[in-house]
Backbone as a ProteinNet text record, in pm:
[ID]
protein_1_A
[PRIMARY]
MPKEVADTPENMEICKKFCGPCPTFQANTLKEVPPHALFCARGKSTKPTADIEEKGCSCFGCPIFPDHELEGGYFCIYGIEGKK
[TERTIARY]
8634.5	8575.9	8473	8424.2	8286.5	8157.1	8063.5	7947.8	7893.9	7828.4	7766.8	7631.4	7594.4	7477.9	7372.7	7259.7	7140.8	7090.8	7032.7	6991	6794	6787.4	6650.7	6577.5	6419	6348.2	6350.5	6375	6419.7	6561.5	6654.4	6788.3	6778.3	6701.4	6667.7	6606.1	6506.6	6426	6556.7	6581.8	6734.6	6832.2	6849.6	6956	6861.9	6761.2	6672.7	6705.9	6717.5	6743.9	6899.3	6990.8	7101.8	7166.7	7131	7195.4	7130.6	6972.2	6908.8	6977.3	7015.5	7070.1	7213.6	7281.7	7410.3	7478	7560.8	7624.4	7683.7	7758.2	7799.1	7706.1	7647.8	7513.7	7439	7365.3	7292.2	7369.3	7492.7	7580	7604.6	7618.4	7649.9	7558.2	7442.4	7305.7	7316.7	7387.5	7407.2	7292.5	7191.7	7024.3	6982.6	7035	7049.1	7086.4	7185.2	7279.3	7288.9	7279.2	7253.1	7357.8	7388.3	7253.9	7167.1	7173.4	7100.8	7090.2	7133.3	7140.7	7167.9	7187.6	7204.7	7367.5	7438.6	7595.7	7674.3	7625.7	7691	7656.2	7508.4	7490.8	7509.1	7460.1	7499	7603.3	7687.3	7825.9	7832.8	7943.8	7945.9	7858.5	7852.6	7792	7837.2	7775.6	7844.7	7905.8	7861.9	7899.6	8071.9	8132	8317.7	8318.7	8429.7	8511.1	8556	8604	8685.4	8557	8448.3	8317.6	8272.8	8321.1	8229.4	8319.4	8283.5	8331.8	8281.5	8383.7	8375	8328.3	8227.9	8156.6	8090.6	8155.2	8108.6	8041.4	8017.2	7984.5	7870.2	7796.3	7673.5	7694.1	7751.5	7749.1	7795.3	7871.3	7917.7	7805.7	7716.7	7595.8	7479.3	7513.3	7392.9	7399	7293.1	7296.2	7357.9	7354.7	7402.7	7546.1	7601.1	7747.8	7819.5	7780.6	7845.7	7765.8	7623.1	7582.5	7688.3	7728.5	7778.2	7961.9	7989.6	8145	8204.7	8109	8179.9	8285	8340.7	8479.3	8490.5	8538.4	8596.7	8499.7	8353.6	8256.3	8256.9	8212.2	8182.6	8199.6	8108.4	8050.1	8019.6	7933.6	7915.8	8011	8108.4	8233.7	8317.9	8369.8	8436.6	8403.1	8288	8246	8243.3	8232.2	8280.6	8429	8495.6	8640.7	8690.9	8681.2	8697.5	8831	8846.9	8938.9	9068.5	9124	9258.4	9332
11100.2	11106.2	11097.7	10950.1	10890.9	11011	11016.1	11121.8	11052.3	11093.4	11062.3	11002.5	10867.3	10799.9	10845.8	10876.8	10918.5	10775.4	10804	10693.9	10706.8	10683.5	10706.8	10611.3	10607	10484.6	10418	10537.3	10492.7	10426.8	10445.6	10392.8	10278.6	10275	10119.5	10030	10068.3	9997.3	9940.5	10032.9	9980.2	9860.1	9896.4	9826.9	9671.7	9675.3	9518	9440.6	9511.6	9418.2	9377.6	9443.5	9404.2	9302.8	9373.8	9313.8	9187.8	9185.7	9089.9	8946.2	8923.1	8821.4	8816.4	8918.2	8924.9	8789.8	8724.8	8620	8642	8749.3	8785.6	8790.8	8898.4	8943.8	8819.4	8721.5	8594.5	8501.4	8457.2	8356.9	8397	8529	8578	8647.3	8653.4	8666.6	8813.2	8887.5	9026.1	9115.5	9040	9124.8	9120.7	9026	9007.5	9126.8	9182.3	9298.1	9429.1	9492.3	9643	9719.5	9756.9	9832.9	9758.6	9659.4	9558.2	9584.1	9654.1	9675.7	9817.1	9852.3	10030.8	10037.8	9949.1	9970.9	10106.4	10106.8	10251.8	10379.7	10366.4	10507.6	10479	10346.8	10353.3	10300.7	10255.5	10192.9	10065.8	9979.2	9836.8	9779.8	9655.7	9581.4	9610.8	9567.6	9562.7	9407.3	9337	9203.9	9215.6	9148.8	9158.4	9114.6	9203	9192	9046.5	8979.6	8864.4	8744.1	8758.4	8667.1	8679.1	8742.7	8761	8695.5	8624.4	8540.1	8615.1	8685.3	8739.5	8610.6	8613.5	8494.4	8592.9	8692.9	8771.6	8912.4	9015.2	9136.5	9185.1	9232.4	9274.5	9386.5	9493.2	9656.2	9687.7	9602.7	9659	9672.1	9587.4	9570.2	9668.6	9765.4	9866.8	9972.7	10040.8	10148.8	10274.1	10261.7	10355.5	10391	10239	10228.6	10340.9	10341.2	10400.3	10579.8	10570.1	10690.2	10776.1	10732.4	10830.8	10781.6	10755	10703	10650.2	10536.2	10452.2	10366	10307.5	10237.3	10106.6	9982.3	9916	9814.1	9825.2	9733.1	9657.4	9516.8	9500.9	9616.9	9698.4	9794.1	9725.9	9607.8	9555.7	9507.9	9490.8	9423.8	9557.9	9627.5	9732.3	9879.8	9914.8	10043.5	10097.8	10203.8	10307.6	10335.7	10334	10383.4	10265.2	10119.1	10051.4	9931.8	9821.6	9721.8	9803.9	9767.9	9830	9707.1
7469.3	7628.8	7625.5	7676.3	7670.4	7767.1	7702.8	7752.7	7860.9	7947.9	8067.3	8029.8	8075.6	8029.8	8176.7	8104.9	8188.2	8248.5	8351	8427.4	8434.3	8335.9	8279.7	8224	8255.9	8201.7	8034.9	7959.4	7823.5	7809.5	7903.7	7858.7	7928.9	8022.4	8112.3	8019.9	7937	7839.1	7743.5	7691.8	7597	7673.2	7799.2	7856.5	7869.1	7889.5	7918.8	7814	7686	7551.5	7539.3	7619.8	7607.8	7717.9	7812.1	7959.4	8004.9	7951.5	8013.8	7937.7	7809.9	7734.8	7772.2	7837	7823.1	7928.6	7838.6	7892.4	8091.3	8081.3	8191.7	8310	8272.1	8338	8384.1	8317.8	8363.3	8438.7	8384.5	8473.6	8624.2	8629.4	8751.4	8827.8	8781.8	8867.8	8909	8814.5	8863.5	8870.7	8829	8843.5	9003.5	9073.2	9234.9	9327.4	9259.1	9357.6	9286.4	9378.7	9301.2	9237.7	9099.5	9089.5	9000.4	8964	8894.3	8752.8	8709	8547.1	8503	8398.9	8367.2	8422.1	8398.8	8477.7	8422.3	8258.1	8207	8281.8	8320	8385.7	8548.6	8635	8761.5	8790.7	8738.5	8794.7	8786.4	8851.3	8847.5	8971.8	8949	9058.9	9176.8	9300.7	9415.5	9444.3	9356.2	9369.2	9339.9	9418.5	9419.8	9302.9	9255	9107.8	9094.8	9210.2	9192	9221.5	9238.1	9221.7	9089	9022.9	8875.9	8758.5	8687.9	8550.7	8453.1	8356.2	8216.9	8150.3	8100.9	7997.9	7864.6	7844.1	7721.9	7759	7673.6	7691.7	7571.5	7606.1	7517.5	7488.1	7570.1	7569.6	7424.6	7370.2	7236.3	7131.2	7130.7	7039.2	7096.2	7208.9	7256.2	7181.2	7175.6	7100.4	7183.1	7327.5	7392.6	7380.8	7347	7348.5	7264.9	7126.2	7034.7	7051.3	7094.8	7110.2	7210.1	7319	7412.4	7428.6	7308.6	7297.1	7400.8	7447.9	7573.5	7491.6	7576.4	7575.5	7666	7614.9	7701.9	7721.2	7725.2	7792	7930.7	7975.2	8103.6	8210.7	8169.3	8288	8403.7	8400.1	8528.3	8627.4	8550.9	8651.9	8699.5	8572.8	8609.6	8578.9	8564.1	8568.5	8443.1	8440.3	8301.5	8295.5	8397.2	8431.8	8335.1	8346.2	8255.6	8336.6	8300.3	8353.2	8382.4	8525.5	8579.6	8585.9
[MASK]
++++++++++++++++++++++++++++++++++++++++++++++++++++++++++++++++++++++++++++++++++++

């Protein structure tokens, strides 16, 4: 069971290193719509899922991922709950 990820400045700094260059994040301009980043803590993007193209996921390399026992990735599109 995944552990809750806190929405903290420290986690945001970690996130910037992984979401910033993420191909899905960049290609879909997800920084322009809430919650802008740190999707594992804040939830999926408010941009409609149908309007987001999967281009690759950087979540798997992020230290938050194993530290919080996260699964699935693509949190910007599907949230912590994962692809349904």
